[in-house]
N, C-alpha and C positions, 0 to 999 in steps of 0.2 A: 111426329115432328120431323121436319125436313132439315137435312144438313146442308149448310151453305158452303159449297166447295170453294167458291171464290174467297170467302172469308177465311177458310182454313188455309188456303194458299197464301193469302196476304199475311195471316198470322205466322206461317212458316217463313215467309220472306223477311218479315220484320224480326223475328226472334231467332232464326237459325244462326246468323252471324254472332249473336250474343252467346248462344249455347256453344258454338264452336270455339269461342274465345275463352270460355271458362277454364279449360285445362291449361291453356297458356298462362292465364292469370294466376292460377294455382301454382304452376311451375315457377313463375317469376317471384311469387311470395316465398316459396321454399328457397329459391336461390338467394333472395334478399336476407332471409333468416340465416342461411349458411354463411353469407358474406359478413353479416353482423357478428356471428360467433367467431369467425376467423379474425375479424378486426379486433374483437375483444381479447382473443388469445394473443394476438400479435402485440396489442397494447400492454397486456399483462407481462409478456416476455420482455418487452422494452423496459417497462418499469422495474422488473426484476434485475435486468442487466444494469440499469442505472443505479439501483440500490447496491448492487454488487460493486460497481465502480466506486460509489461513495464509501462503502464499507472498506474497500481496499485503501482508499485515500485516508480514511480515519485510522485504520490500522497502521498505515505507513507513518502518519503523524505521531501516533502513540509510540511506535518503535523508535522513531527519530528522537522523540523527547526522552525516551529511556537511554538511548545511546548518548545523547547530549548530557544527560545527568551523569552517566557513568564517566564520560570524558571530563566533566567538571570535577567529579570526585577524584579521578586520577590526577588531574592538574593540581587539585588541592593537596593530594598526597605527595605529589612531586615537590610542591612548595614547602610542605611540612618537612619532608626529607631534607630538602635543601637548607631549611632553617636549622634543623637538627645537625646537619653536616657543618654549617657555619658555626653553630654553637660548639660543636665538638672541636672544630679547628681553633676557636678562640680559647677554649679550655686547655687544649694541648699547647698552644702558644704560651699561655700563662705558666703551665707546668714546665715548659722548656726554660723560660726565663728564671723560674725558681730553681730549676735543676742546675743551670749555669752558675747561679750565685752560690749554691751549696757546694757542688764539686764536679769535676770532670767525669767521674764515674757515674754520677747521676745523669749527666748529659747523655752518655751513651745509652743508658736505660730509657731515658725519655725519648731519645731519637728512635729507638726500637718501637716504642709505643706509638710514636707519630707515624712511622712507616706502616704499622699494622692498621692504624686508624685511616690512613690515606688509602690503603688497599680496600678496606671495608667501605669507605666512602666512594671510591671509584666503582666498586662492585655494586653498591646501592645505586649509583648514578647510571650504570650500565643497565641494571635491572629496571630502573624507572624508565629509561629510554626504550628498552625492549617492550615494556608494558604499553607505553604510549604508542609505539609503532604498531604493535599488535592490535591495540584498540582502534587506531585509525584505519588499519586494513579491514578489521571487522566492520567498522562503520561504513567503509566504502563498499564492501560486499553486501551489507544489508541494504544500503541505498540502491545499489544496482539491482538486487533482487526485488525490491519494492517497485523500482521503475519498470522492470520486466513484468511484474504482476499487473501494474497499472496499464501497461501497453497491451497485455493479453486481454484485460477486461475491456479496454477501449476497442480492441479488435472484435471481441464478442458483441459489443454494442453495435459496431459497424456492420457485422454480419446480420444481426437481428434487424437493423434498419434496412439492409439490402433485401432480406427475406420479406420484410413488410412491404417494401417497394415492389418486389416481384409479385407478391400476393395481390397488391393493389392493381398492378398492371394486368394480371391474369383476370381479375374480377371486373376490370374495366372501370 
């Protein structure tokens, strides 16, 4: 059997470019797979950062609600203390009136009790004010810390987005 050299040359001319392109095609497929993996990881990182930001906001809301509840309790306690204080003052005034009617000696004793009650009431008012100021400062510190945490989380999201953008620009 005779070998047709022209047919072999024509076969080589036709299929040689295809054979030469196969490694390049395989390389492009591998690069595409690498890019897909990188994009999937970047997407996962972005989703994780977004979840972290949402979690930070949720935690901030919970802490703010706790602080607001505590402030409401402190305000109620202050009102209760004030009501007790007003009640004590009313009782003391009635005792003073009774003491004046009874005798001047009883007036002096009642006056001493009034002075002690006024000191106690003033001390209670000062303590209530101090607790309110401390709670407000604690609230302000907590809000500031939460804002800083939210800012840090937003910065991480921005960094993740920049990294994703840089990866996209590298991959073309």
